[in-house]
C-alpha positions as CSV (number, residue, x, y, z in Angstrom):
1,M,-75.7,4.5,-28.9
2,Y,-72.7,4.8,-31.2
3,K,-73.4,1.3,-32.8
4,K,-77.1,2.1,-33.2
5,L,-76.2,5.3,-35.1
6,L,-73.8,3.4,-37.4
7,F,-76.6,0.9,-38.1
8,L,-79.1,3.6,-38.9
9,M,-76.6,5.5,-41.0
10,F,-75.4,2.6,-43.2
11,F,-78.2,0.0,-43.3
12,V,-81.5,2.0,-43.3
13,P,-82.1,3.7,-46.7
14,V,-83.8,7.1,-46.3
15,V,-86.1,8.6,-48.9
16,V,-87.6,12.1,-48.4
17,Y,-89.9,14.2,-50.6
18,S,-89.5,18.0,-50.7
19,Q,-92.4,20.4,-50.9
20,D,-92.3,20.4,-54.7
21,G,-92.5,16.6,-54.8
22,S,-88.9,15.9,-55.8
23,K,-87.3,12.8,-54.3
24,F,-84.0,12.7,-52.5
25,G,-82.3,10.3,-50.2
26,I,-79.6,7.7,-49.9
27,K,-79.1,4.2,-51.2
28,F,-76.5,1.9,-49.8
29,H,-74.3,-0.7,-51.6
30,G,-71.1,-2.4,-50.9
31,F,-69.6,-5.8,-50.3
32,V,-68.3,-8.1,-47.6
33,K,-64.9,-9.4,-48.4
34,S,-62.4,-11.8,-46.8
35,D,-58.9,-12.3,-48.0
36,L,-56.8,-15.4,-47.3
37,L,-53.1,-14.6,-47.7
38,F,-49.9,-16.6,-47.9
39,D,-46.4,-15.0,-48.5
40,S,-43.2,-16.9,-49.1
41,R,-41.1,-14.4,-47.1
42,Q,-41.5,-11.3,-44.9
43,T,-42.8,-8.2,-46.8
44,V,-43.0,-4.4,-46.6
45,D,-46.7,-3.9,-46.2
46,V,-49.6,-2.1,-44.5
47,R,-52.2,-3.5,-42.1
48,E,-50.7,-6.7,-41.1
49,G,-49.7,-7.7,-44.7
50,H,-53.0,-6.9,-46.3
51,F,-51.6,-4.1,-48.5
52,L,-48.3,-5.5,-49.9
53,L,-45.7,-3.3,-51.5
54,Y,-42.6,-5.5,-52.0
55,P,-40.5,-8.2,-50.1
56,K,-38.2,-7.1,-47.3
57,N,-34.4,-7.1,-47.8
58,E,-32.2,-9.9,-46.6
59,L,-31.5,-9.7,-42.8
60,P,-28.7,-12.1,-41.9
61,D,-28.3,-13.3,-38.4
62,I,-24.9,-14.1,-36.7
63,E,-24.5,-17.3,-38.7
64,G,-25.6,-15.6,-42.0
65,N,-29.1,-17.0,-42.1
66,D,-31.7,-14.7,-43.6
67,I,-34.2,-13.8,-40.9
68,N,-36.7,-12.4,-43.4
69,A,-36.7,-15.7,-45.4
70,K,-39.8,-16.8,-43.4
71,S,-43.2,-17.5,-44.8
72,S,-46.4,-16.1,-43.2
73,F,-50.2,-16.3,-43.7
74,N,-53.2,-14.2,-42.6
75,L,-57.0,-14.1,-43.0
76,L,-58.6,-10.6,-42.9
77,S,-62.0,-9.1,-43.6
78,I,-61.0,-5.4,-43.2
79,Q,-61.7,-4.5,-46.8
80,T,-65.4,-5.0,-46.3
81,R,-67.0,-1.8,-47.7
82,L,-70.1,0.4,-47.4
83,K,-71.1,2.9,-50.1
84,G,-73.8,5.5,-49.9
85,F,-75.2,7.2,-53.1
86,I,-77.0,10.4,-52.2
87,T,-79.4,12.2,-54.6
88,G,-81.3,15.4,-54.1
89,P,-83.4,18.0,-55.9
90,D,-81.9,20.0,-58.7
91,I,-80.8,23.6,-58.3
92,G,-82.3,25.1,-61.5
93,K,-80.5,23.2,-64.3
94,I,-77.8,21.9,-61.9
95,K,-78.1,18.3,-60.8
96,T,-76.9,17.6,-57.3
97,S,-75.6,14.5,-55.7
98,A,-73.2,13.2,-53.0
99,Y,-71.3,10.1,-52.3
100,L,-69.8,8.5,-49.2
101,E,-67.8,5.4,-48.7
102,G,-66.1,3.7,-45.8
103,E,-64.4,0.4,-44.9
104,F,-62.9,-1.3,-41.8
105,F,-59.3,-0.9,-42.8
106,G,-58.5,1.4,-39.9
107,M,-56.1,4.4,-39.9
108,N,-53.1,2.4,-38.8
109,N,-52.2,-1.1,-37.5
110,A,-53.3,-0.2,-34.0
111,D,-56.7,0.8,-35.4
112,I,-57.1,-2.3,-37.6
113,N,-60.8,-3.2,-38.0
114,G,-61.6,0.4,-37.3
115,F,-64.1,2.1,-39.6
116,R,-62.5,4.8,-41.8
117,L,-63.6,7.3,-44.5
118,R,-62.6,6.5,-48.0
119,H,-64.6,8.9,-50.1
120,A,-67.0,11.8,-49.2
121,F,-67.8,14.4,-51.8
122,I,-70.5,16.7,-53.1
123,K,-71.1,16.9,-56.9
124,L,-72.8,19.6,-59.0
125,K,-73.4,18.7,-62.6
126,W,-74.3,20.9,-65.5
127,E,-74.9,19.6,-69.1
128,T,-71.2,19.7,-70.1
129,A,-69.4,20.4,-66.8
130,S,-69.2,19.2,-63.2
131,L,-67.8,20.4,-59.9
132,L,-66.6,17.9,-57.2
133,V,-65.8,19.0,-53.7
134,G,-64.6,16.6,-51.1
135,Q,-62.4,13.5,-50.7
136,Y,-61.9,11.3,-53.7
137,W,-59.2,9.6,-55.7
138,H,-56.1,11.6,-56.6
139,P,-56.3,12.5,-60.3
140,F,-53.3,10.2,-61.0
141,F,-55.6,7.3,-60.1
142,A,-57.8,7.1,-63.2
143,V,-61.0,5.3,-62.1
144,N,-61.6,4.2,-65.7
145,C,-58.0,2.8,-66.1
146,Y,-56.5,1.0,-63.1
147,P,-55.3,-2.5,-62.5
148,G,-58.0,-5.1,-61.9
149,T,-56.0,-7.1,-59.4
150,V,-57.6,-9.1,-56.6
151,S,-54.9,-7.8,-54.2
152,F,-56.0,-4.6,-52.3
153,N,-52.7,-2.9,-53.3
154,T,-54.3,-2.4,-56.8
155,G,-50.9,-2.4,-58.5
156,S,-48.9,-0.4,-55.8
157,P,-46.1,0.6,-55.9
158,F,-46.4,0.8,-59.7
159,Q,-49.7,2.6,-59.7
160,P,-50.1,5.9,-57.8
161,F,-52.5,5.2,-54.9
162,S,-53.9,8.1,-53.0
163,R,-57.2,9.6,-51.9
164,N,-57.3,13.3,-51.2
165,P,-59.5,16.2,-50.2
166,Q,-59.9,18.2,-53.4
167,I,-61.9,20.6,-55.6
168,R,-62.2,19.2,-59.1
169,L,-63.7,21.0,-62.1
170,T,-64.4,18.9,-65.2
171,K,-65.4,20.1,-68.6
172,N,-66.6,17.9,-71.4
173,F,-66.1,18.6,-75.1
174,G,-67.8,15.6,-76.7
175,G,-65.4,12.7,-76.3
176,F,-62.7,15.0,-74.9
177,K,-62.6,15.8,-71.2
178,V,-60.4,18.2,-69.2
179,M,-60.1,18.2,-65.3
180,L,-58.5,20.8,-63.1
181,T,-57.9,19.8,-59.5
182,A,-56.7,21.6,-56.3
183,I,-55.5,19.0,-53.8
184,S,-54.7,18.8,-50.1
185,Q,-53.6,15.7,-48.1
186,L,-55.1,13.7,-45.3
187,D,-54.6,9.9,-45.1
188,F,-51.9,9.7,-47.9
189,V,-49.3,12.3,-46.9
190,S,-45.8,13.4,-47.6
191,T,-42.9,12.7,-45.3
192,G,-40.2,15.0,-43.9
193,P,-38.1,15.8,-40.8
194,D,-41.0,15.1,-38.5
195,G,-42.1,11.9,-40.2
196,A,-45.2,11.5,-42.4
197,S,-47.6,14.4,-42.1
198,A,-49.9,16.7,-44.0
199,R,-48.3,19.8,-42.5
200,Y,-45.6,20.0,-45.1
201,L,-48.1,20.7,-47.8
202,R,-50.3,22.8,-45.6
203,N,-47.4,25.1,-44.6
204,S,-46.7,25.8,-48.3
205,S,-49.9,27.8,-48.3
206,V,-50.9,26.5,-51.7
207,P,-52.6,23.2,-52.7
208,A,-51.0,20.7,-55.1
209,M,-52.3,21.3,-58.6
210,N,-53.2,18.8,-61.3
211,I,-54.5,19.0,-64.8
212,R,-55.7,15.9,-66.6
213,A,-57.1,15.3,-70.1
214,E,-58.9,12.2,-71.6
215,Y,-60.3,11.3,-74.9
216,V,-62.5,8.3,-75.8
217,F,-62.8,6.8,-79.3
218,K,-65.8,4.5,-79.9
219,N,-66.7,2.6,-83.1
220,T,-70.1,2.8,-84.7
221,G,-71.5,-0.2,-82.8
222,K,-69.9,0.9,-79.6
223,T,-68.6,-2.6,-79.0
224,N,-65.0,-1.4,-79.0
225,S,-63.5,1.7,-77.3
226,L,-60.1,3.3,-76.8
227,L,-59.4,5.6,-73.9
228,L,-56.3,7.9,-73.9
229,G,-55.3,10.1,-71.0
230,A,-52.5,12.2,-69.5
231,S,-52.0,14.2,-66.4
232,L,-49.5,16.7,-64.9
233,N,-49.1,17.3,-61.2
234,Y,-47.3,20.1,-59.3
235,K,-46.6,19.9,-55.5
236,N,-44.8,22.3,-53.2
237,L,-43.8,21.3,-49.6
238,V,-42.2,23.3,-46.7
239,P,-40.3,20.6,-44.8
240,R,-39.3,22.9,-41.9
241,L,-40.4,26.2,-40.3
242,Q,-37.2,26.5,-38.2
243,T,-33.7,25.1,-38.3
244,D,-31.9,23.2,-35.6
245,S,-30.3,26.6,-34.6
246,L,-33.8,28.0,-34.2
247,Y,-33.7,30.3,-37.2
248,K,-36.9,30.8,-39.2
249,T,-36.9,29.1,-42.6
250,S,-39.4,28.4,-45.3
251,Q,-37.3,26.7,-48.0
252,T,-39.6,24.6,-50.3
253,A,-39.3,21.2,-51.9
254,T,-41.1,21.3,-55.2
255,S,-41.8,18.4,-57.5
256,M,-43.4,17.7,-60.9
257,S,-44.9,14.4,-62.0
258,V,-46.6,13.2,-65.2
259,I,-48.6,10.2,-66.2
260,A,-50.1,8.8,-69.4
261,Y,-52.4,5.9,-69.8
262,A,-54.5,4.0,-72.4
263,K,-57.3,1.4,-72.3
264,F,-58.7,-0.7,-75.1
265,K,-62.0,-2.5,-74.5
266,S,-63.9,-4.9,-76.8
267,K,-66.7,-7.3,-76.0
268,A,-64.2,-10.1,-75.2
269,I,-61.1,-8.4,-73.6
270,T,-59.8,-5.3,-71.9
271,I,-56.2,-4.1,-72.1
272,K,-54.8,-1.2,-69.9
273,A,-51.4,0.4,-69.9
274,Y,-50.0,3.1,-67.7
275,G,-46.8,5.1,-67.2
276,F,-45.5,7.4,-64.5
277,Y,-42.4,9.7,-64.3
278,G,-41.7,12.2,-61.6
279,G,-40.3,13.2,-58.2
280,D,-41.4,12.9,-54.6
281,A,-44.0,10.1,-55.1
282,Y,-43.9,9.1,-51.4
283,N,-47.5,10.2,-50.8
284,Y,-48.7,8.0,-53.8
285,I,-47.3,4.9,-52.0
286,M,-44.5,4.6,-54.6
287,L,-40.7,4.8,-54.5
288,G,-39.1,8.2,-54.1
289,G,-39.4,11.4,-52.0
290,Y,-36.9,14.2,-51.7
291,A,-33.5,15.0,-50.0
292,V,-31.2,17.8,-48.9
293,T,-29.0,18.6,-51.9
294,G,-27.4,21.9,-50.8
295,V,-26.5,24.1,-47.8
296,T,-27.1,27.8,-48.5
297,D,-26.1,29.1,-45.1
298,L,-23.9,26.8,-42.9
299,S,-24.1,28.9,-39.8
300,K,-27.9,29.0,-39.8
301,N,-28.3,25.5,-41.3
302,F,-30.4,26.8,-44.3
303,V,-30.7,24.0,-46.9
304,E,-32.3,23.3,-50.2
305,Y,-34.0,20.2,-51.5
306,S,-34.3,18.1,-54.7
307,S,-36.7,15.4,-55.6
308,I,-35.8,11.7,-55.7
309,R,-37.4,10.6,-58.9
310,N,-38.8,7.3,-60.2
311,S,-40.4,5.9,-63.3
312,S,-43.1,3.3,-63.3
313,Y,-45.0,1.3,-65.9
314,W,-47.7,-1.4,-65.8
315,I,-49.9,-3.3,-68.1
316,D,-53.1,-5.2,-67.3
317,F,-55.1,-7.7,-69.3
318,N,-58.5,-9.4,-68.6
319,T,-61.3,-11.2,-70.3
320,N,-64.8,-9.7,-70.0
321,N,-66.9,-12.8,-69.4
322,K,-69.3,-11.9,-66.6
323,K,-69.4,-15.3,-65.0
324,L,-65.8,-16.6,-65.3
325,A,-62.9,-14.3,-66.3
326,W,-59.1,-14.3,-65.9
327,G,-56.5,-11.6,-66.0
328,L,-52.8,-10.8,-65.9
329,F,-50.9,-7.9,-64.4
330,A,-47.2,-6.8,-64.9
331,G,-45.5,-3.8,-63.4
332,Y,-42.0,-2.3,-63.1
333,T,-40.7,0.7,-61.2
334,K,-37.1,2.1,-61.2
335,N,-35.4,4.4,-58.8
336,L,-33.9,7.3,-60.8
337,G,-32.3,9.1,-57.9
338,S,-31.8,12.9,-57.6
339,A,-30.7,15.3,-60.3
340,N,-28.4,16.9,-57.8
341,E,-25.9,15.5,-55.4
342,I,-27.4,14.6,-52.0
343,V,-25.5,16.1,-49.1
344,G,-27.9,15.6,-46.2
345,S,-31.0,13.8,-45.0
346,K,-33.3,11.8,-47.3
347,Y,-37.1,11.7,-46.9
348,A,-38.2,9.0,-49.2
349,R,-39.4,5.4,-49.6
350,G,-37.1,2.6,-50.9
351,T,-33.9,4.6,-51.1
352,D,-31.9,1.4,-51.0
353,I,-33.9,-0.1,-53.9
354,D,-32.8,-0.1,-57.6
355,F,-36.0,-1.5,-59.1
356,V,-39.1,-3.5,-58.3
357,Y,-41.2,-5.7,-60.6
358,R,-44.3,-7.8,-60.3
359,V,-46.2,-10.4,-62.3
360,S,-49.6,-11.6,-61.2
361,G,-52.4,-13.8,-62.6
362,R,-56.0,-13.9,-61.3
363,L,-59.2,-15.8,-61.9
364,I,-62.6,-14.2,-61.2
365,W,-65.6,-16.5,-60.7
366,N,-69.0,-14.7,-60.2
367,M,-72.1,-16.6,-59.0
368,N,-74.9,-14.1,-58.6
369,K,-73.8,-11.9,-55.6
370,F,-71.0,-14.2,-54.6
371,R,-67.5,-14.0,-56.0
372,I,-64.4,-16.2,-55.4
373,A,-61.1,-14.9,-56.8
374,P,-57.7,-16.7,-56.5
375,E,-54.5,-14.8,-57.5
376,L,-50.8,-15.6,-57.6
377,E,-48.5,-12.5,-57.2
378,Y,-44.8,-12.6,-57.7
379,T,-42.9,-9.5,-56.6
380,A,-39.1,-8.9,-56.7
381,A,-37.1,-6.0,-55.3
382,A,-33.4,-5.3,-56.2
383,Y,-31.7,-4.0,-53.0
384,A,-28.3,-2.4,-52.8
385,R,-25.9,-5.3,-52.3
386,R,-23.7,-3.7,-49.7
387,G,-26.1,-1.1,-48.3
388,D,-24.8,2.5,-48.5
389,F,-21.6,1.3,-50.2
390,D,-23.7,0.5,-53.4
391,I,-25.7,3.8,-53.3
392,D,-24.0,6.8,-55.1
393,K,-24.2,10.4,-54.1
394,Y,-27.4,10.8,-56.3
395,D,-29.2,7.9,-54.5
396,K,-28.8,5.6,-57.4
397,V,-28.1,2.0,-56.6
398,T,-24.9,0.9,-58.4
399,G,-24.9,-2.8,-57.3
400,S,-27.9,-4.8,-56.3
401,K,-29.2,-8.2,-55.3
402,T,-32.8,-9.3,-55.9
403,V,-35.1,-10.9,-53.3
404,A,-38.6,-12.1,-54.2
405,N,-41.9,-13.0,-52.6
406,L,-44.7,-15.2,-53.9
407,R,-48.1,-14.3,-52.6
408,V,-51.0,-16.8,-52.8
409,L,-54.2,-14.9,-52.4
410,M,-57.9,-16.0,-52.3
411,G,-60.6,-13.4,-52.2
412,F,-64.2,-14.1,-51.1
413,Y,-66.8,-11.4,-51.9
414,Y,-70.5,-11.0,-51.3
415,F,-72.0,-7.9,-53.0
416,F,-75.1,-6.1,-51.8
């Protein structure tokens, strides 16, 4: 019964007419995709290597041999995706629509091949404004300016990568656009004393808040365009409700982050650039998080927190030929540590990493509905050379060694 319902839901388009003759229903699109992967060493990744972040640190055995200096390969089809575009009758002058999207990426490695929700939102659109309610990309992921990589990591950990339940209000002023968004967490969550969880944001009693602005310049013939954008995000977490001594506490860990991006597009080429600076970027699948940086009451174990910050930059270039195109991506991220001395636990990603950089090149060959896309991806991470001995009291790495991974990727697509 369950499989039959899935089939009806995703493969049988439905069109209905209301009493006034207006048409509404759902149309399905998507693609089937298989990825062939080869890595020159072991990696920090998600879903059996499909979503790669950076190479693992050296792990010497008794004789000094690096255990992680071992290649691997995989062949996966879990990125296969289904999209449903839903339209309905207007409410007066308000146009209504909805969108849902899922894939077989699963919720964790144990659930790999499991169907999971990516996007699900309702949209109300006026002439110069719109309201989106549901799950969609975090505002830091600009859908009109993100890396065009073949790899499913889409530029992570240099590009913020997160989908969130949200309420987003957008107002257009000609070529200028402003977005205000209230955000919660579900799949992409913060971390803390109890591991990764959405409860730290929920217990703050206020959503994360984001404001984003964009402006698009177009020439007279509209063959060239320039997009400029920037965004500011505020997030407040409550890591603990009680101390180890069973005293009630509600100390918060606050963070601010900012991004800026630009995209130039002509008939022949597209160039994109992006920059990030901020703290506690763990839930964006980036370096950073927060740490205990003070004890306000030793007897009750009351503490205070500060963000572990990072900066990140990337640039992406591609040609725009519809049949055969090529592109290049380069990214760099730096661990900037905490502004205050760390005196306790750290809740963060990559605290033993100084920086990570990546260079990748891709070829996109389209043949009607079929696409084949090879990509070479070189990623290097600079780890603390002597572990904690080369990490200072602000979580900055003072001495590092670099390890690298070369990924050879071949993507096969069929669009429908």
